[in-house]
N, C-alpha and C positions, 0 to 999 in steps of 0.2 A: 382376522376368527384363527387362522390356522395357528397364532403361539397362541390363544386362548386355550385349545383342545390339548399344544405341546405341554403348558405349563398345568392341566389335569392331570395327564399324564402321568408325569412326572412327579406329582402330588400324590395321585391315588395309587400308582403302582406298590410303591413300600408299604403301601400301608395291608396292600391286598397279596402281600406275598410276592410281589416281583414284576416284569412282565412275561406274559404267556410265552411261550416256546412253542418253535416252527412245529404242525403238525407235521406226522409222518410222509403224508398224502399231498404234500407241498415241495415244488421243488423251485428253486433262486434262478433263474434265467439269466444267459450273462449278458444280452444283450439290454434289455429294460433293467436287471437286477430288482424285479418282482418278484410276489408268489406266484406262482400258477400251479394250480391244479394236476396233480398229475393220472389219476385215475378215480373218478367217480363212485364207481362201483363200490371200492372198498371201503369207505369212507360213508357208504347207506348202511352198508351192511354192519359196520362197528357202530353206528350211531344206534340200529336197529336190537343188535347186541348187550349193550349196555341199557339199552333201554328193557330189555327181558329180564338180563342178570340182575340191576337193581333193585332194590326195595323199594315199594309204591311211594313211598315219603322219606324222605332223608331223617327225618326224628323218630321213624318208629324203627323196632329192632322185626320185627312181622314181614317173613322175604314171602310168604304165602300170595300165592298167585289170585287175582281174583276170577272168581266164574259166575255165571247165573246159575237159578239151578236147572236149568234146563240143561245146560251144558253137561254141569256134575250127575246129572241123574244120567244124561249119555255114556258118559265115563265111566262111569260105576256097572251101569247095566253092560257094556262091553266088556268090560273088567271080569265081573262074575261067568257070564256066558264062556268067559276064554276056559273057565277054573271045567274039571272033569266032572260030569254027572250034569252039567248044569247048562245044558248047550237049550233048553224051552223056557229058561230066565227069561221073563217078561223085564223086571223093572222095579224102581225104588221109587217113593216119593219125598223131595229133600221138604224140610220146614225151617224157615229162620229163626235161631233162637239169642236172646241175649248172652252172651257169655261171661263169666263167673268173672274171668283176671282177662289183661287184655289179649293175652297171648292162647287163649281158648277158641276152640273153634264156635265161628258161628252160626251153625246150621249142624242139623243132626236127619238123622230117617226117619222120618212121620209114619212111613208104611212101605208093605213089602208087597209088589204083584210075583207071586211064587212060579205063578204058570201049568207045568208039567213036569216039574220039576220038584223032588222030595225035599219038605221045609228042613229037615235037619241039615243034609248036605249042602243049600243055598244058602242058610245063615251060617256054618260054616265057615264055606267061602267067600262069605260076606264081610263077617265081622273084621278082618285081617284087615280088607280090601277097603273099610270105611275108616279106619283106623289112620292108615297112613293117605288116604286124600283129604283127611281131617288136619292131619302136619303141612301138604299139600298146599290144600284151597282152600281159599275163603268165601264166603259167598257173596255178591259183587253190591253193592248196594242198591245200583239200581240195572237197569238189561242195557246193558251197550247195544 
């Protein structure tokens, strides 16, 4: 059985670009000459950072992060409330839309809950925030 696996590795390795390199977190022990995991925490953090930093799909150039409608509404509300004069802002309502191109946003503001804030001031604070959020986030297909 071992010879079959070795043959498969020798056959597949050149086609895949060579044998994999040893990960940085592994060390070779002198006694057994085997790879031993040096520290598990950096490996977990590295995997999480790669997962967060990588695009959702390898064939997509869309690097926006998927969020639910409730999460987007909360993020936008907190950003607008941080603007001067908008402390009493209540929130927004997000609506899913069909994008015209593949990199367009798949959501937009359906409604605004102004609360006790002057509408003009709130709209001036809300416009750049929503434009930035549409470049950074996309509405997830289903709730997570």
